[in-house]
C-alpha positions as semicolon CSV with decimal commas, in nm:
position;residue;x (nm);y (nm);z (nm)
1;X;-6,351;2,039;1,002
2;X;-6,405;2,412;0,958
3;X;-6,694;2,525;0,745
4;X;-6,662;2,797;0,486
5;X;-7,015;2,916;0,397
6;X;-6,870;3,191;0,178
7;X;-6,757;2,933;-0,066
8;X;-7,109;2,807;-0,139
9;X;-7,264;2,889;-0,479
10;X;-7,538;3,142;-0,533
11;X;-7,916;3,071;-0,536
12;X;-7,900;2,826;-0,827
13;X;-7,670;2,594;-0,642
14;X;-7,719;2,692;-0,279
15;X;-7,785;2,432;-0,014
16;X;-8,048;2,467;0,258
17;X;-7,923;2,644;0,568
18;X;-7,928;2,492;0,914
19;X;-8,280;2,607;0,986
20;X;-8,435;2,417;0,698
21;X;-8,494;2,084;0,866
22;X;-8,841;1,994;1,002
23;X;-8,750;1,942;1,367
24;X;-8,431;1,805;1,530
25;X;-8,154;1,845;1,274
26;X;-7,910;1,588;1,148
27;X;-7,904;1,210;1,130
28;X;-8,040;0,969;1,390
29;X;-8,036;0,614;1,277
30;X;-8,018;0,257;1,401
31;X;-7,963;0,038;1,100
32;X;-8,060;-0,328;1,156
33;X;-8,035;-0,532;0,835
34;X;-8,046;-0,913;0,797
35;X;-7,901;-1,039;0,476
36;X;-7,873;-1,416;0,473
37;X;-7,642;-1,518;0,758
38;X;-7,504;-1,161;0,791
39;X;-7,655;-0,934;1,058
40;X;-7,587;-0,560;1,068
41;X;-7,669;-0,354;1,377
42;X;-7,513;-0,007;1,366
43;X;-7,631;0,317;1,533
44;X;-7,529;0,648;1,367
45;X;-7,592;1,005;1,478
46;X;-7,451;1,317;1,317
47;X;-7,527;1,691;1,325
48;X;-7,541;1,914;1,018
49;X;-7,187;1,984;0,903
50;X;-7,048;1,655;1,041
51;X;-6,846;1,426;0,814
52;X;-6,855;1,071;0,939
53;X;-6,645;0,789;0,791
54;X;-6,749;0,424;0,817
55;X;-6,422;0,230;0,826
56;X;-6,376;-0,140;0,835
57;X;-6,243;-0,453;0,659
58;X;-6,411;-0,610;0,360
59;X;-6,738;-0,772;0,456
60;X;-6,773;-0,567;0,774
61;X;-7,106;-0,417;0,669
62;X;-7,001;-0,067;0,560
63;X;-7,165;-0,071;0,222
64;X;-7,477;-0,244;0,361
65;X;-7,509;0,048;0,608
66;X;-7,471;0,298;0,330
67;X;-7,730;0,126;0,114
68;X;-7,970;0,122;0,411
69;X;-7,925;0,499;0,456
70;X;-7,991;0,550;0,081
71;X;-8,305;0,328;0,096
72;X;-8,148;0,066;-0,130
73;X;-8,142;-0,202;0,149
74;X;-8,461;-0,234;0,360
75;X;-8,430;-0,226;0,739
76;X;-8,522;-0,537;0,926
77;X;-8,560;-0,325;1,241
78;X;-8,438;0,006;1,388
79;X;-8,511;0,355;1,264
80;X;-8,389;0,618;1,019
81;X;-8,458;0,985;1,088
82;X;-8,315;1,289;0,905
83;X;-8,383;1,637;1,030
84;X;-8,664;1,488;1,242
85;X;-8,838;1,317;0,944
86;X;-8,884;0,940;0,950
87;X;-8,738;0,801;0,621
88;X;-8,787;0,439;0,702
89;X;-9,061;0,387;0,445
90;X;-8,971;0,673;0,212
91;X;-8,878;0,558;-0,140
92;X;-8,513;0,615;-0,233
93;X;-8,601;0,862;-0,507
94;X;-8,797;1,078;-0,262
95;X;-8,529;1,101;0,008
96;X;-8,320;1,422;0,046
97;X;-8,015;1,208;-0,003
98;X;-7,732;1,245;-0,254
99;X;-7,513;0,945;-0,337
100;X;-7,166;0,923;-0,497
101;X;-7,107;0,558;-0,595
102;X;-6,764;0,400;-0,611
103;X;-6,773;0,381;-0,989
104;X;-6,958;0,713;-1,020
105;X;-7,228;0,560;-1,248
106;X;-7,244;0,862;-1,480
107;X;-7,477;0,830;-1,772
108;X;-7,245;0,758;-2,069
109;X;-7,482;0,915;-2,331
110;X;-7,520;1,249;-2,135
111;X;-7,279;1,540;-2,115
112;X;-7,133;1,644;-1,778
113;X;-7,387;1,927;-1,764
114;X;-7,686;1,699;-1,826
115;X;-7,550;1,439;-1,587
116;X;-7,556;1,699;-1,305
117;X;-7,890;1,835;-1,421
118;X;-8,048;1,491;-1,407
119;X;-8,099;1,504;-1,026
120;X;-8,275;1,841;-1,016
121;X;-8,494;1,731;-1,313
122;X;-8,599;1,425;-1,125
123;X;-8,692;1,645;-0,825
124;X;-8,926;1,850;-1,051
125;X;-8,705;2,138;-1,161
126;X;-8,763;2,266;-1,517
127;X;-8,501;2,205;-1,779
128;X;-8,362;2,560;-1,781
129;X;-8,348;2,572;-1,399
130;X;-8,185;2,227;-1,373
131;X;-7,923;2,318;-1,627
132;X;-7,846;2,650;-1,458
133;X;-7,805;2,473;-1,128
134;X;-7,579;2,218;-1,293
135;X;-7,373;2,487;-1,453
136;X;-7,323;2,659;-1,116
137;X;-7,204;2,330;-0,960
138;X;-6,968;2,249;-1,249
139;X;-6,824;2,599;-1,215
140;X;-6,770;2,542;-0,843
141;X;-6,597;2,212;-0,917
142;X;-6,371;2,379;-1,169
143;X;-6,526;2,190;-1,460
144;X;-6,705;2,462;-1,660
145;X;-6,490;2,395;-1,961
146;X;-6,590;2,027;-1,956
147;X;-6,970;2,087;-1,936
148;X;-7,026;1,951;-2,287
149;X;-6,791;1,647;-2,244
150;X;-6,927;1,294;-2,208
151;X;-6,794;1,068;-1,934
152;X;-6,556;0,876;-2,165
153;X;-6,373;1,203;-2,233
154;X;-6,324;1,282;-1,862
155;X;-6,030;1,181;-1,646
156;X;-6,098;0,982;-1,330
157;X;-6,073;1,292;-1,116
158;X;-6,300;1,489;-1,337
159;X;-6,562;1,208;-1,339
160;X;-6,548;1,192;-0,964
161;X;-6,623;1,572;-0,946
162;X;-6,910;1,542;-1,185
163;X;-7,055;1,264;-0,974
164;X;-7,013;1,477;-0,664
165;X;-7,174;1,777;-0,834
166;X;-7,470;1,560;-0,944
167;X;-7,520;1,446;-0,586
168;X;-7,502;1,796;-0,447
169;X;-7,723;1,959;-0,709
170;X;-8,035;1,813;-0,549
171;X;-7,973;2,002;-0,221
172;X;-7,934;1,685;-0,013
173;X;-7,957;1,688;0,364
174;X;-7,751;1,365;0,369
175;X;-7,460;1,304;0,132
176;X;-7,337;0,944;0,098
177;X;-6,997;0,856;-0,058
178;X;-6,908;0,496;-0,132
179;X;-6,531;0,459;-0,156
180;X;-6,517;0,797;-0,339
181;X;-6,146;0,774;-0,425
182;X;-6,104;0,399;-0,485
183;X;-6,122;0,423;-0,863
184;X;-5,839;0,674;-0,887
185;X;-5,468;0,619;-0,938
186;X;-5,229;0,719;-0,657
187;X;-5,123;1,049;-0,808
188;X;-5,480;1,166;-0,897
189;X;-5,598;1,049;-0,551
190;X;-5,378;1,304;-0,376
191;X;-5,523;1,598;-0,571
192;X;-5,886;1,474;-0,564
193;X;-5,863;1,400;-0,189
194;X;-5,760;1,760;-0,119
195;X;-6,044;1,894;-0,341
196;X;-6,303;1,664;-0,181
197;X;-6,190;1,774;0,165
198;X;-6,262;2,139;0,067
199;X;-6,607;2,052;-0,066
200;X;-6,702;1,849;0,242
201;X;-6,575;2,136;0,460
202;X;-6,831;2,363;0,289
203;X;-7,116;2,115;0,312
204;X;-7,369;2,223;0,574
205;X;-7,566;1,899;0,602
206;X;-7,453;1,549;0,708
207;X;-7,198;1,353;0,502
208;X;-7,125;0,986;0,551
209;X;-6,846;0,815;0,358
210;X;-6,748;0,450;0,339
211;X;-6,383;0,367;0,299
212;X;-6,130;0,092;0,377
213;X;-5,842;0,347;0,337
214;X;-5,741;0,490;0,673
215;X;-5,574;0,793;0,514
216;X;-5,899;0,889;0,332
217;X;-6,089;0,850;0,660
218;X;-5,838;1,048;0,863
219;X;-5,815;1,335;0,612
220;X;-6,182;1,368;0,512
221;X;-6,376;1,287;0,832
222;X;-6,446;1,467;1,160
223;X;-6,545;1,128;1,324
224;X;-6,460;0,771;1,248
225;X;-6,697;0,483;1,306
226;X;-6,514;0,148;1,281
227;X;-6,730;-0,148;1,188
228;X;-6,631;-0,515;1,212
229;X;-6,868;-0,812;1,157
230;X;-7,172;-0,589;1,142
231;X;-7,107;-0,408;1,473
232;X;-6,939;-0,085;1,578
233;X;-6,617;-0,166;1,758
234;X;-6,485;0,188;1,808
235;X;-6,578;0,548;1,723
236;X;-6,420;0,879;1,788
237;X;-6,207;1,148;1,632
238;X;-5,926;1,044;1,395
239;X;-5,658;1,140;1,653
240;X;-5,829;0,943;1,930
241;X;-5,871;0,637;1,712
242;X;-5,502;0,657;1,606
243;X;-5,379;0,689;1,961
244;X;-5,611;0,444;2,127
245;X;-5,693;0,152;1,889
246;X;-5,916;-0,111;2,044
247;X;-5,891;-0,396;1,799
248;X;-5,613;-0,561;1,606
249;X;-5,765;-0,439;1,273
250;X;-5,754;-0,072;1,391
251;X;-5,398;-0,110;1,526
252;X;-5,277;-0,248;1,189
253;X;-5,449;0,041;1,009
254;X;-5,269;0,303;1,212
255;X;-4,942;0,104;1,225
256;X;-4,914;-0,005;1,591
257;X;-4,840;-0,324;1,778
258;X;-5,136;-0,373;2,011
259;X;-5,187;-0,603;2,307
260;X;-5,433;-0,645;2,588
261;X;-5,354;-0,731;2,946
262;X;-5,381;-0,652;3,309
263;X;-5,216;-0,331;3,442
264;X;-5,025;-0,358;3,766
265;X;-4,847;-0,030;3,829
266;X;-4,594;0,027;3,548
267;X;-4,624;-0,333;3,430
268;X;-4,885;-0,480;3,190
269;X;-4,916;-0,856;3,213
270;X;-5,032;-0,951;2,867
271;X;-5,321;-1,194;2,820
272;X;-5,106;-1,395;2,578
273;X;-4,737;-1,342;2,625
274;X;-4,486;-1,178;2,862
275;X;-4,513;-0,857;3,065
276;X;-4,453;-0,515;2,920
277;X;-4,303;-0,224;3,114
278;X;-4,469;0,118;3,058
279;X;-4,440;0,474;3,191
280;X;-4,806;0,488;3,277
281;X;-4,926;0,370;3,615
282;X;-5,249;0,171;3,563
283;X;-5,442;-0,115;3,718
284;X;-5,704;-0,343;3,570
285;X;-5,772;-0,426;3,204
286;X;-5,560;-0,217;2,973
287;X;-5,432;-0,195;2,620
288;X;-5,061;-0,129;2,548
289;X;-4,936;-0,019;2,211
290;X;-4,612;0,084;2,048
291;X;-4,508;0,155;1,679
292;X;-4,294;-0,091;1,485
293;X;-4,034;0,184;1,460
294;X;-3,986;0,177;1,836
295;X;-3,851;-0,183;1,815
296;X;-3,478;-0,242;1,788
297;X;-3,340;-0,580;1,684
298;X;-3,022;-0,756;1,795
299;X;-2,876;-1,094;1,684
300;X;-2,718;-1,134;2,033
301;X;-2,876;-1,049;2,366
302;X;-2,790;-0,681;2,425
303;X;-2,599;-0,584;2,740
304;X;-2,623;-0,242;2,898
305;X;-2,941;-0,161;2,702
306;X;-3,166;0,104;2,852
307;X;-3,469;-0,081;2,713
308;X;-3,675;-0,241;2,990
309;X;-3,863;-0,468;2,744
310;X;-3,655;-0,745;2,587
311;X;-3,796;-1,053;2,412
312;X;-3,643;-1,350;2,233
313;X;-3,801;-1,391;1,891
314;X;-3,761;-1,530;1,548
315;X;-3,811;-1,365;1,207
316;X;-4,139;-1,499;1,054
317;X;-4,128;-1,281;0,742
318;X;-3,980;-0,967;0,584
319;X;-4,144;-0,722;0,344
320;X;-4,076;-0,376;0,207
321;X;-4,280;-0,117;0,390
322;X;-4,233;0,231;0,234
323;X;-3,859;0,294;0,246
324;X;-3,804;0,049;0,527
325;X;-3,808;-0,327;0,588
326;X;-4,083;-0,457;0,814
327;X;-3,996;-0,773;1,005
328;X;-4,278;-0,994;1,140
329;X;-4,153;-1,164;1,458
330;X;-4,282;-1,463;1,658
331;X;-4,155;-1,601;1,979
332;X;-4,200;-1,473;2,337
333;X;-4,404;-1,195;2,177
334;X;-4,551;-1,159;1,821
335;X;-4,478;-0,813;1,691
336;X;-4,369;-0,608;1,390
337;X;-4,046;-0,412;1,368
338;X;-3,941;-0,155;1,116
339;X;-3,576;-0,105;1,030
340;X;-3,370;0,033;0,746
341;X;-3,247;-0,180;0,456
342;X;-2,888;-0,134;0,574
343;X;-2,978;-0,246;0,925
344;X;-3,160;-0,548;0,797
345;X;-2,856;-0,644;0,589
346;X;-2,611;-0,594;0,878
347;X;-2,823;-0,816;1,099
348;X;-2,846;-1,073;0,819
349;X;-3,218;-1,106;0,871
350;X;-3,401;-1,385;0,698
351;X;-3,706;-1,599;0,780
352;X;-3,622;-1,825;1,080
353;X;-3,333;-1,604;1,203
354;X;-3,323;-1,569;1,582
355;X;-3,327;-1,214;1,719
356;X;-3,375;-1,020;2,030
357;X;-3,646;-0,742;2,018
358;X;-3,614;-0,448;2,256
359;X;-3,854;-0,156;2,326
360;X;-3,804;0,127;2,575
361;X;-4,080;0,176;2,826
362;X;-4,092;0,542;2,723
363;X;-4,200;0,435;2,373
364;X;-4,498;0,232;2,487
365;X;-4,847;0,373;2,548
366;X;-5,088;0,211;2,790
367;X;-5,453;0,307;2,837
368;X;-5,765;0,153;2,990
369;X;-5,942;-0,124;2,799
């Protein structure tokens, strides 16, 4: 994500430059947390300027990891270093960390200006300096005219920006965002996501955000770290994750049918199910994926079809998916297929209906497991 230092505020709201860290810069952490029967073991590294998204299903351990970074959940083992400094035993209030909570947690009795000034005041700034710094951040967020408003008079998007300004006003070297857009309605979310992306692009330290929304992660982050059951199952750039999902959860997030099998030339023999023809020539353990939109459905076995992959299935369920109908299929191969409402009506699709599913080899993608 490109950085734009020229957009940073002046001295009152400036953030430390890359040379301000005491030693190796950025985040170096292994977060081991035991909480009852749940065990988290996640390693995270990030350089200044990186935006990392922790993505995963509910209960995967994302929020526990964020709380450990903030000092709100003690480590059972591992380490936590930021710009070379060991933060393992540093109290939360003494860490150079800013946090934007899911519900923002603004003080209801304080104005937007005083909410933002609260952080600098806690770090020892005088009242005038803290309010000047807060005013600079509110101006940067486009909220100067709301400086005197209390949280109940702010919209969801405005409250989110006040919370972000409050976190940044302390000059953090690590910014943590817990589901930063979850409390917003769909329309506001689009605008705030674009604004947040610009602010993160200008942030010169490390930012870590937790989300279950793949679009938020893809748009806001430079790197995705996918967590399931307390462990990292995949990490990489958004485009790499989208093209090469390695678990069923990730495949569903990015809208792909995903299978694992053994490659034998241009054929992948699935671990559970039939063989799939591909254009790639691979051997050994592989994944093969294709989008639901690549699947064509037929009530009778097609003749003369150019598709090299053809399976007899039955409709397990139908649901609206955007402007299309998604059919969940079982049979020789379990898969999802997307088709138009007109096509679904013409095929007389309903739960239990027998169909033939076809996919061209050119629309599959195989890669090493």
